[in-house]
Structure formats: C-alpha cells, structure tokens
N, C-alpha and C positions, 0 to 999 in steps of 0.2 A: 055277401060281399061286405067287407069291413068299411065302416063309415069314415069319410075323410072330411076335413074342413073345407067349407065352401064360403063364398062371399055371402054375408048376411048372418053367418053363424056367430053366436056368442061363445067364446072359448075361455078356458082357464089354462094359463101356462106358468111354468117356472122358467126364469131366464137369468142369465148373467150377461151384463153389458160391459164391454171393455174397449179400450182404444188399441190401435195397432201396436203400441209399445207394451201392451199387456196390462196396463193400469185398469183395474176393475173400478167402475164408478157407480154401479148399481146392480143389485141382485135381489131376487125374490126367494132365493134358497133359505130355508129355515123360517120362512114367513108364509102367510096365506098366498096361494097362487094369484097371479095377476089376471084379472078378467077384463075382456073388452069384446066389442062386436066388430067383426071383420067388415071393412067397407064403410064404417061410420065416420072414419077420419079422426078418431079420438087418440090414435097413436100414429107414429111415423109410418109412412107408406111402405117402407122397406120391411118393417115388422109385420104389417098386414100381409104383404105378398109372401113372406117367409112361411107363415102358418098355413096358407092355402095348400090343400093336398096332404097335410099331415094327418096321421092316425093317432088315436089316444095311445099314450105310452111311447110314442116315437120321439127321438131326440135328433137334433141336428145343429150344426154351426153354420151361420150365414154372415157374410160381410156385406154391410149396407153402406153404399156410397153416400157422400154428403147430400146429393140431389134427392135421395130417397130417405134421408135422415133428418138432420137438423139444418140443412141448407148449406150453401157455400158461404164462405166468410166474405163480407163486404167491407172494404177499407173505408168507404164513405160513411159507415156507421160508427167510426171512431172519430171523435172530435174533441176540441178543447173548449172549455168555458172559463171565464174569469172566476177566481176563487170567491170574490165578493158576491157572485150571483147565486151561490149556494146558501140555503137558509142558515142563519146564525147558530141555530141549535144543533147543526150537524158538523162534527169534526171529521172531515174526510181522511181516509187512509187507503193505501194501495190494496186492492182486493175487496174493498167494501162494495156491497150491493146497494144500489139506490133505485128509486123510481122517479120518473119524470112524467108529468101529465101532458098529453097532446091537447091541442086546441079543441079537438072533437070530444074531449072528455075521457078518452082511453088512456091507459098507462103503458109505458115502455120500461123494461128493466134495463139497468145500466150497471157496469162494473167500473170502478176507479182503477185505471191501469197505470197512471203516472201523475205526478204533480210536482210543482215547484212553488216558489213564493207567490207568484201571481196567478197561475192557472192550474186547472185540473183536466186531465185527459180521461174521457169517458168512452166506453165501448158498449154499443147497443146490440152487438151480435149475440146470438144465443151462445152460451159458453162452449157448446159442443159443435158450433158451426165450423164447417170446413174439415171435420174429422170423419174418417170412415169408422163406423161402429161395428164391432164384432159381437154377435149374439150367440150364446149357447142356449138353445131352446129345448124344452120338454113339453109336449102337449099333455096336459093333465086330464082335461075333460072338454067335451063339446056339450055346452049347457043347453043350447037350443038348436033345433034342426029345421 
C-alpha cells in the first residue's frame, strides 16, 4: 500500500499561495521544496490539514478559510498614534512596515495605513488576516515516517 502523509511526518511540498482574486503572493515553484513537520504548528493549520492523506507526487488545490489561515481581521488592531510619538529618525509613509515593542519585551509588526499632519494610523493585523488562501500543492517527499 502506498504511503500517505500522517500527523508527525516531515514533508517537502511545492506550493503556490494566492488570494481569491487570483493574486499570487508566494510560491516555491522554481525553488527548493518547502519542508515542515505536520502537527508541529510551524505553518498555518489549514496547510497542515491539507497535506494529511496525500501521496508522493499527488497534487491538489485547497481553499483555507481565515480561521485556519492567518486569522480573522480585527479592527481593534487598527489604531492612531500621534506623529510625534514616532522616533525622530523614522520618516513614516503609507505601506511602511514598523515594529513596536510590547511591555513584555516581545515585538508586534505594524503597517502604516494612513496619516495626516498630526497622526499616523497603524494596523497590527497580519497582512493576510481575513483572507481565504488558495493553495496549489504538490507533495514532493515524505522525509520521515
């Protein structure tokens, strides 16, 4: 019987990830296959679920909802700060990626989404939050069994 991917297996896949509108935002095609261990939590849960049961050489397309992808979009993670609260050496612009340190020492990634003379609007959502992700997958190898 041909071996299929199970939870705990390390696998190598080729993938193309796109949004519902067809916009491809990442692909391993033409590069080294992407390797991860199923069930380890190092990739989004929808991708882990998608490879379970696949055989080497198999291809498929899956649609991953936000809840199994990059999460839903949370409007409370969009907020304004006074422009003068930004370090003087940073010249903010719309689309700029910034980091802010939490009191616990961790960092959160932010994107500048709007600005005026006095304030800057920052978004702490993952850039892909709220989006359904469509993956075209090919199982290249089951590395460990």
